C-alpha positions in Angstrom: 0.1 -0.2 0.0 1.5 3.3 -0.9 2.4 5.8 2.0 2.5 9.4 1.4 6.1 10.8 2.1 5.9 13.1 5.3 6.4 16.6 4.7 9.8 17.9 6.5 9.2 20.8 8.6 11.2 23.6 10.1 9.9 25.1 12.8 10.6 29.1 14.0 9.8 31.2 16.9 11.0 34.8 17.9 11.6 34.9 22.0 10.4 38.6 23.0 12.5 40.1 25.7 9.5 41.6 26.1 7.7 38.9 27.2 5.1 38.1 29.9 6.3 36.6 32.8 3.6 33.8 33.1 3.4 32.4 29.6 5.3 29.9 28.5 8.7 29.8 27.8 10.0 29.7 24.2 11.4 26.2 25.0 8.7 24.6 25.7 6.2 26.5 23.2 8.5 25.0 20.5 8.4 21.9 22.0 4.6 22.1 21.9 5.2 23.4 18.3 7.0 19.9 17.2 4.0 17.8 19.0 1.7 19.7 17.0 3.5 19.1 13.5 3.9 16.0 14.4 0.4 15.0 14.9 0.0 16.9 11.5 1.5 14.2 9.8 5.2 16.5 9.5 8.4 15.5 10.0 10.2 17.9 12.1 13.6 18.4 11.1 15.1 21.3 12.3 13.5 24.5 14.8 15.2 27.9 14.5 14.6 30.7 17.3 15.2 34.3 17.0 15.7 36.5 20.3 14.2 40.2 18.9 12.8 43.3 20.7 9.4 43.7 18.6 7.9 41.8 15.6 8.6 42.7 12.1 5.4 43.9 10.9 6.5 43.4 7.3 8.1 39.6 7.6 7.7 38.9 11.3 11.2 38.0 11.6 14.0 40.3 10.3 14.9 39.9 6.9 18.2 38.9 7.2 17.1 36.0 9.4 14.5 34.9 6.7 17.1 34.9 3.7 19.3 32.4 6.1 16.4 29.9 6.8 15.7 29.9 2.5 19.7 28.8 2.8 18.4 26.6 5.4 15.8 25.2 3.4 17.6 23.9 0.7 20.3 22.6 2.5 18.5 20.3 4.7 15.2 19.6 1.9 13.2 21.6 3.8 9.2 21.4 2.5 7.2 23.6 5.0 8.1 26.2 7.9 5.4 26.5 10.6 5.5 30.1 12.7 4.9 29.4 16.2 3.1 32.1 16.1 -0.3 33.9 14.2 0.7 35.7 11.0 -0.7 38.3 9.1 -1.3 37.6 5.3 1.5 40.3 4.2 3.4 38.4 6.4 3.0 35.2 4.9 3.2 36.4 1.6 6.7 38.5 2.3 8.1 35.3 3.8 7.5 32.9 0.9 8.6 35.4 -1.4 11.7 35.6 0.4 12.1 31.6 1.7 10.8 30.5 -1.6 9.0 27.6 0.4 5.2 27.1 1.5 4.5 29.2 5.3 2.0 28.5 7.5 1.7 29.3 11.3 0.3 27.7 14.5 -2.9 28.8 13.7 -2.9 27.1 10.5 -1.3 24.2 11.8 -4.0 23.6 14.6 -6.7 24.2 12.2 -5.2 21.7 9.8 -5.1 19.0 12.7 -8.7 19.9 13.4 -9.6 19.4 9.7 -8.5 15.9 9.6 -9.9 14.7 12.8 -13.3 16.3 12.6 -15.5 12.7 11.9 -19.0 13.9 12.5 -21.3 16.8 10.0 -20.8 19.3 13.0 -17.6 18.7 14.0 -16.6 19.4 10.3 -18.7 22.1 9.7 -16.8 23.8 13.0 -14.0 23.4 11.8 -14.8 24.7 7.9 -16.1 28.0 10.1 -13.2 28.5 11.8 -10.6 28.1 8.6 -13.0 30.5 6.9 -12.9 33.0 9.5 -9.0 32.7 9.7 -8.4 33.5 5.5 -11.0 35.8 5.1 -9.0 38.7 6.6 -5.7 36.9 4.8 -6.8 37.2 1.2 -4.9 40.3 0.0 -2.0 38.7 1.8 -2.1 35.4 0.9 -2.1 36.0 -3.2 -2.3 32.0 -4.6 -2.2 30.9 -0.9 -6.2 30.3 -1.8 -5.6 28.2 -5.2 -3.6 25.4 -3.8 -4.6 21.8 -4.7 -4.8 21.0 -1.3 -1.5 18.7 -0.7 0.5 19.2 2.3 -0.6 20.4 5.8 -2.1 23.4 6.3 -4.1 23.4 3.1 -6.3 20.2 4.5 -10.3 21.2 5.0 -13.7 19.7 5.8 -13.9 16.5 3.0 -10.7 17.6 1.6 -12.5 21.0 -0.1 -10.3 23.2 -2.0 -10.8 27.0 -1.1 -10.3 28.4 -3.9 -12.9 31.2 -3.6 -13.1 35.4 -3.3 -14.0 37.2 -0.1 -17.6 37.2 -1.6 -17.7 33.6 -2.2 -16.0 33.2 1.9 -18.6 35.6 3.4 -21.3 33.7 1.3 -20.2 29.7 2.5 -19.2 31.6 6.3 -23.3 32.2 6.8 -24.2 29.3 5.2 -22.3 26.8 7.6 -24.0 29.2 10.3 -27.3 28.6 9.4 -26.4 24.9 9.3 -24.4 24.7 12.8 -27.5 26.6 14.3 -29.5 23.8 13.1 -27.7 21.6 14.5 -27.7 23.4 17.9 -31.3 23.0 17.5 -31.4 19.5 17.8 -29.0 19.3 20.5 -30.8 21.7 22.5 -33.5 19.7 22.1 -31.8 16.9 23.5 -30.5 18.8 26.6 -33.7 19.6 27.8 -34.4 16.2 27.5 -31.3 15.4 29.9 -31.7 18.7 32.5 -35.7 17.4 32.5 -34.2 14.0 33.7 -32.5 16.0 36.3 -29.6 13.1 36.2 -26.5 15.2 37.2 -23.8 16.6 34.6 -20.0 15.5 35.0 -17.7 17.8 32.5 -14.0 16.8 31.7 -12.2 19.7 30.8 -8.3 20.6 30.5 -5.3 20.4 28.1 -5.0 18.9 25.3 -3.5 14.8 26.4 -3.8 15.4 29.8 -5.8 11.8 29.8 -9.5 13.4 29.9 -10.6 10.2 27.3 -8.9 7.7 29.3 -10.5 8.6 32.4 -13.8 8.8 30.7 -13.3 5.3 29.8 -11.7 4.1 33.5 -14.7 5.5 34.6 -17.3 3.5 32.6 -15.8 0.6 33.5 -17.3 0.3 36.5 -20.6 0.6 35.3 -22.8 -2.7 35.5 -24.2 -2.0 31.9 -20.5 -1.4 30.8 -20.0 -2.8 27.1 -16.8 -2.2 25.2 -17.9 0.2 22.3 -19.3 2.6 24.8 -15.5 3.4 25.4 -14.0 6.4 23.5 -11.1 7.1 21.3 -8.0 7.3 23.0 -4.2 8.3 21.6 -1.3 9.6 23.5 -1.1 12.7 21.1 -2.5 16.4 21.0 -6.3 16.5 20.1 -7.2 13.0 19.7 -10.9 14.2 21.1 -12.7 16.6 19.0 -16.0 15.8 19.5 -17.8 15.8 22.6 -18.7 12.2 24.2 -21.6 11.8 27.0 -21.7 8.6 28.8 -23.5 7.5 32.0 -21.6 6.1 35.4 -22.7 5.3 38.4 -21.2 6.5 41.9 -20.2 4.6 44.9 -23.6 5.7 46.4 -25.1 4.3 43.2 -26.3 7.5 41.9 -26.6 8.1 38.2 -24.7 10.7 36.5 -23.5 11.7 33.1 -20.1 12.0 31.8 -18.9 14.3 28.9 -15.9 14.4 27.6 -15.3 17.9 25.8 -11.8 19.0 23.2 -8.4 19.4 24.8 -7.0 23.2 25.3 -4.1 24.6 24.2 -1.4 27.2 24.4 -2.4 30.0 21.7 -5.5 28.5 20.8 -7.4 30.2 18.1 -10.0 32.5 18.8 -12.0 31.5 15.4 -11.8 27.6 16.9 -13.2 28.9 20.5 -16.0 31.0 18.8 -16.5 28.1 16.4 -16.8 25.0 18.8 -18.5 27.5 21.9 -22.2 25.4 20.4 -20.1 22.2 21.7 -18.3 23.7 24.2 -22.1 25.0 25.8 -22.1 21.3 26.8 -19.8 22.4 29.7 -22.3 25.6 31.0 -25.3 23.2 31.5 -22.5 20.5 33.7 -22.9 20.2 38.1 -19.7 20.0 37.9 -16.5 20.2 36.2 -12.9 17.9 36.4 -10.4 19.7 35.7 -7.8 17.1 34.6 -4.3 18.5 34.7 -1.2 16.2 33.6 0.9 16.7 36.9 4.0 15.1 34.6 4.3 18.3 32.7 6.7 21.0 33.8 4.8 23.7 32.7 1.6 22.3 34.4 1.3 25.9 35.8 0.4 27.7 32.9 -1.5 24.7 31.2 -3.8 25.5 35.0 -3.9 28.9 33.6 -4.6 28.6 30.1 -7.4 26.1 30.9 -8.5 28.9 33.1 -8.8 31.6 30.7 -10.7 29.6 28.2 -13.2 28.6 30.6 -13.8 32.2 31.8 -14.1 33.1 28.2 -16.6 30.4 28.6 -18.2 32.2 31.6 -18.0 28.9 33.6 -14.9 29.6 35.9 -16.9 30.4 38.9 -18.8 26.5 38.9 -18.1 23.9 41.4 -14.8 22.0 40.1 -12.4 19.6 41.2 -8.6 19.9 40.2 -8.3 16.3 38.9 -4.1 15.7 38.8 -3.7 12.7 36.7 -0.6 10.7 35.8 0.8 9.9 39.6 2.2 6.9 38.4 4.5 8.9 36.5 5.4 11.3 39.0 7.2 10.6 42.3 6.2 13.0 44.5 2.7 14.6 44.2 3.8 17.9 46.1 1.8 20.9 44.3 3.9 24.1 44.5 0.2 26.3 43.5 -2.7 27.7 45.5 -5.4 25.7 43.8 -8.8 26.0 45.5 -11.5 23.7 45.7 -11.0 19.8 45.9 -8.5 18.0 44.6 -7.6 13.9 43.6 -4.7 12.4 42.2 -4.8 10.0 40.0 -4.2 7.6 37.2 -6.8 7.4 34.8 -4.9 4.8 32.6 -3.5 2.4 35.9 -7.0 3.0 37.6 -4.9 4.5 40.6 -8.0 6.0 43.4 -10.8 6.3 40.5 -13.2 5.2 43.5 -11.6 8.2 46.0 -12.2 10.4 43.2 -15.7 9.5 42.5 -16.3 9.9 46.3 -15.0 13.3 45.8 -17.9 13.6 42.9 -20.0 12.1 44.9 -19.6 14.6 47.8 -19.3 18.2 45.3 -22.1 17.9 43.9 -24.4 20.7 44.4 -28.0 19.0 43.7 -28.9 16.6 46.7 -29.7 13.3 47.7 -31.3 11.3 50.0 -30.5 7.7 51.6 -34.2 5.9 51.8 -35.4 3.2 52.9 -39.3 2.5 50.9 -42.4 0.3 51.0 -43.7 -0.2 47.5 -47.2 -1.8 47.6 -47.4 -4.7 45.5 -49.6 -2.7 42.6 -47.2 -0.3 41.9 -44.2 -2.9 40.9 -43.7 -0.1 37.7 -42.1 1.8 40.4 -40.0 -0.6 41.8 -38.5 -1.5 38.1 -37.9 2.4 37.7 -35.9 2.4 41.3 -34.0 -0.6 39.7 -33.1 0.6 36.6 -32.3 4.3 37.6 -30.9 3.6 41.5 -28.0 1.1 42.7 -30.1 -0.8 45.0 -29.0 -1.7 48.5 -31.5 -4.1 50.2 -34.7 -5.4 48.9 -37.6 -7.9 50.1 -41.1 -9.2 49.6 -43.1 -8.4 52.7 -46.8 -8.8 53.2 -47.6 -5.2 53.3 -45.2 -4.9 49.5 -41.8 -4.1 48.4 -39.4 -3.2 51.1 -36.3 -1.6 49.0 -33.7 1.1 50.7 -31.3 2.9 48.1 -30.3 6.5 47.0 -32.8 8.6 45.1 -32.5 12.4 43.6 -34.3 15.3 45.0 -37.0 14.9 42.0 -37.5 10.8 42.9 -36.9 11.9 46.6 -40.0 14.4 46.3 -42.1 11.6 43.5 -42.1 8.3 46.1 -42.1 10.4 49.7 -45.0 8.8 50.3 -43.7 5.5 50.6 -40.8 6.8 53.1 -41.1 4.1 56.3 -38.3 6.2 57.7 
């Protein structure tokens, strides 16, 4: 079987002396860019970092450095140059003119990964919307950029479409995609309303990409009595393995059912257009009763990744929602000491090795804002449908048939508590 040859990639970053201290350092940022390029299918050959006082508005880096990169590309047979920051259309055009090779920026790279991974109709539309919004203001500067035939990193689109369209057509397509997404959102709202009316608590997994959210989701649902292998979500040790929101049922130690939703991972310098495009999907977080902020405890930039997630949650307006900070991958860390001021409950786990999962679920149980009740019920034999419901929706601790009816000990939510209050014996 023919295997496409990987593009040979050169990474370029600028280390500004005026950079903010709370931002990820250039070495780590380039390291993350390398993982992104590899996730897109590129072969990273080398990286170049230039120290500068300020950004060059014409070509981002200095013209001399761009000419040096051109020579470098010839020597190492580089096909693609990826810049660590977002570039304007003018900067992209000028850099390509000087270097003579294809140039993309970090934003285009991330959008490309999303285009490659999107599988659902909604996911593909969301990515296309982000790509169109990104490319619209760059039409003048990009020149022939949009007339490429869609071969290589940074040129992919939903369904490998060719974005050979002008500003008017892009604007028209943006409106068309928005309308299609609105129709899909209406369907989701209907499903969401049913979930909210059921009053089953919703727990949302959030956090940096590749922190282990999907692995944790799979580990939790494996504890279910009705667990099925096909209910597991895709996991892989790479950035942005999960794009679509996954919703699964799980059971807490007290027998109460909950719904757990997995979300797209965040990353430093996540494109604004992408956040806007995926807001419909990310809205699931808004309706969650509790957030599990999953953090990779082994990452040297843990504090910056933590802040990045908080900033995005703030943009979504959910930063004040009840949250448990879940430090994952403790099996790969000798010490779990965290020199970082984190408010709220915490849990130290390994989703992969199933370490402290029961403890985490107990913390979830204790942190849910809704009230649950341990009850002892006596259900008349004529109300057998109630008995069936309780066995299906709660974890019955004890039951027996008596002369007066079926005796059941279980835990119910506040809705069921009010509904079946008349059957409570104690």
